[in-house]
C-alpha positions as CSV (number, residue, x, y, z in Angstrom):
1,M,84.8,154.1,77.0
2,V,86.8,157.0,78.3
3,V,86.8,156.7,82.1
4,S,87.9,160.3,82.6
5,S,84.6,161.5,81.0
6,L,82.4,159.2,83.1
7,V,80.1,160.8,85.5
8,A,79.4,158.8,88.7
9,I,76.4,159.5,90.8
10,E,76.6,159.3,94.6
11,K,73.5,159.6,96.8
12,F,73.6,161.9,99.8
13,G,70.3,161.5,101.6
14,N,67.7,162.2,99.0
15,R,70.0,164.2,96.7
16,S,72.3,162.9,94.0
17,H,75.7,164.5,93.5
18,P,77.4,164.0,90.1
19,F,81.2,164.2,89.8
20,R,83.8,163.3,87.2
21,S,85.8,160.1,87.9
22,S,88.9,162.0,86.9
23,E,88.3,164.2,90.0
24,L,88.0,161.3,92.5
25,H,91.4,162.1,94.0
26,R,89.9,165.5,95.2
27,W,87.2,163.6,97.1
28,V,89.1,160.6,98.4
29,S,92.8,159.8,97.9
30,L,94.0,156.3,97.9
31,A,97.5,157.3,97.2
32,G,100.0,154.8,98.8
33,L,97.5,152.0,98.9
34,R,97.9,148.8,96.9
35,V,94.5,147.2,96.2
36,L,93.9,143.7,95.0
37,L,90.7,143.8,93.0
38,V,89.1,140.4,92.3
39,E,86.2,140.4,89.8
40,D,85.4,137.8,87.2
41,D,83.3,140.2,85.0
42,V,86.1,141.8,82.9
43,D,84.0,144.9,82.2
44,Q,83.3,145.5,85.8
45,L,86.9,144.8,86.7
46,E,88.2,147.4,84.2
47,L,85.6,150.0,85.3
48,L,86.2,149.6,89.0
49,S,90.0,149.4,88.5
50,S,89.9,152.7,86.5
51,L,87.9,154.4,89.1
52,L,90.3,153.2,91.9
53,E,93.3,154.4,89.8
54,H,91.6,157.8,89.4
55,A,91.6,157.9,93.2
56,N,95.4,157.2,93.0
57,A,95.3,153.6,94.2
58,Q,97.8,151.1,92.9
59,V,95.5,148.4,91.6
60,V,96.4,144.7,91.0
61,K,93.7,143.0,89.0
62,A,92.6,139.4,89.1
63,T,89.7,137.7,87.2
64,S,89.6,134.6,89.4
65,A,90.3,133.5,93.0
66,E,93.3,131.4,91.7
67,Q,94.8,134.4,89.9
68,A,94.2,136.5,93.1
69,L,96.0,134.0,95.2
70,Q,99.0,134.0,92.8
71,Q,99.1,137.8,93.1
72,L,98.9,137.6,96.9
73,A,101.8,135.2,96.9
74,Q,104.0,137.7,95.0
75,R,103.2,140.7,97.2
76,A,100.5,141.2,99.8
77,P,98.2,144.2,99.0
78,D,97.0,146.7,101.6
79,V,93.4,145.9,101.0
80,I,91.5,143.2,99.0
81,V,88.3,144.0,97.2
82,S,86.6,140.9,96.0
83,D,83.4,139.9,94.2
84,I,81.5,137.1,96.0
85,N,79.8,135.5,93.0
86,M,82.6,134.0,91.0
87,P,82.7,130.7,89.1
88,D,85.0,127.9,90.3
89,C,85.8,129.4,93.6
90,D,83.4,131.9,95.2
91,G,84.5,134.9,97.3
92,Y,83.8,133.1,100.6
93,H,86.1,130.2,99.8
94,F,88.7,132.6,98.3
95,L,88.9,134.6,101.5
96,R,89.0,131.5,103.7
97,R,92.1,130.5,101.7
98,V,93.6,133.9,102.2
99,R,92.9,133.7,105.9
100,S,94.7,130.4,106.1
101,R,98.0,132.0,105.1
102,R,100.5,133.4,107.6
103,V,100.1,137.1,108.4
104,E,103.4,137.9,106.7
105,D,102.0,136.2,103.5
106,G,98.9,138.4,103.4
107,G,96.7,136.2,105.6
108,A,95.5,139.2,107.7
109,T,94.9,141.6,104.8
110,P,91.7,143.5,105.3
111,A,89.0,142.7,102.7
112,I,85.8,144.1,101.3
113,A,83.1,141.8,99.8
114,L,81.2,143.0,96.8
115,T,77.9,141.2,95.9
116,G,74.5,141.6,94.4
117,R,73.0,139.9,97.4
118,T,71.5,142.3,99.9
119,R,69.9,140.2,102.6
120,P,71.3,140.6,106.2
121,E,72.3,136.9,106.2
122,D,74.5,137.6,103.1
123,Q,76.3,140.3,105.0
124,T,76.7,138.0,108.0
125,R,78.1,135.2,105.8
126,A,80.7,137.6,104.3
127,L,81.8,138.7,107.8
128,L,82.0,135.1,109.0
129,A,84.2,134.3,106.0
130,G,86.6,136.9,107.2
131,Y,85.7,140.1,105.3
132,Q,85.7,143.3,107.3
133,L,83.0,144.9,105.1
134,H,80.2,143.9,102.8
135,F,79.0,146.2,99.9
136,S,75.9,145.4,97.8
137,K,75.8,146.2,94.1
138,P,75.1,148.7,92.7
139,L,78.0,150.2,94.6
140,R,78.1,153.6,96.2
141,L,81.4,154.7,95.0
142,L,82.4,157.2,97.6
143,E,81.4,154.9,100.4
144,L,83.6,152.2,98.8
145,L,86.6,154.5,98.4
146,L,86.2,155.8,102.0
147,A,86.0,152.2,103.2
148,I,89.2,151.2,101.3
149,R,91.0,154.2,102.7
150,G,89.7,153.5,106.2
151,L,90.9,149.9,106.2
152,G,94.3,151.0,105.0
153,E,94.5,153.6,107.8
154,V,93.2,151.3,110.6
155,T,95.7,148.7,109.8
156,G,98.6,151.2,109.7
157,R,99.3,150.4,106.1
158,R,98.8,154.0,105.0
159,S,99.0,157.3,106.8
160,P,95.9,159.5,106.6
161,A,95.7,161.9,103.6
């Protein structure tokens, strides 16, 4: 699949707006942000990674919580985007392990939860685990990109574009 030819659909009210993923940087730039992307589904990991890279993010990929913790130990990202439903160690436990680290070791890195669960209690559980934001799948790409940029700006890890 050629990501530059993908057309993403974003919903604005009742209208849909198509745009090419290769043009994402025109909508929302993530330049200067290092994003740790944790997703056990390799196809989803590659697709989301490519879309973030088209928005000029530096993406570090992990297919498991353990791999993500190893990446975190090497260099803390600016923002973590993590799936919740992963085998072995779910996203809740993963983020609790992140939060147990010292601040200088990435323990306070802002994080976004991605999940197919849409109930209000699922959002509450993600926030209680330490995530700043909770996004249900299917994702609204522009909202996700704006949230990543916003978390980077709020924490002072990136200056506004």
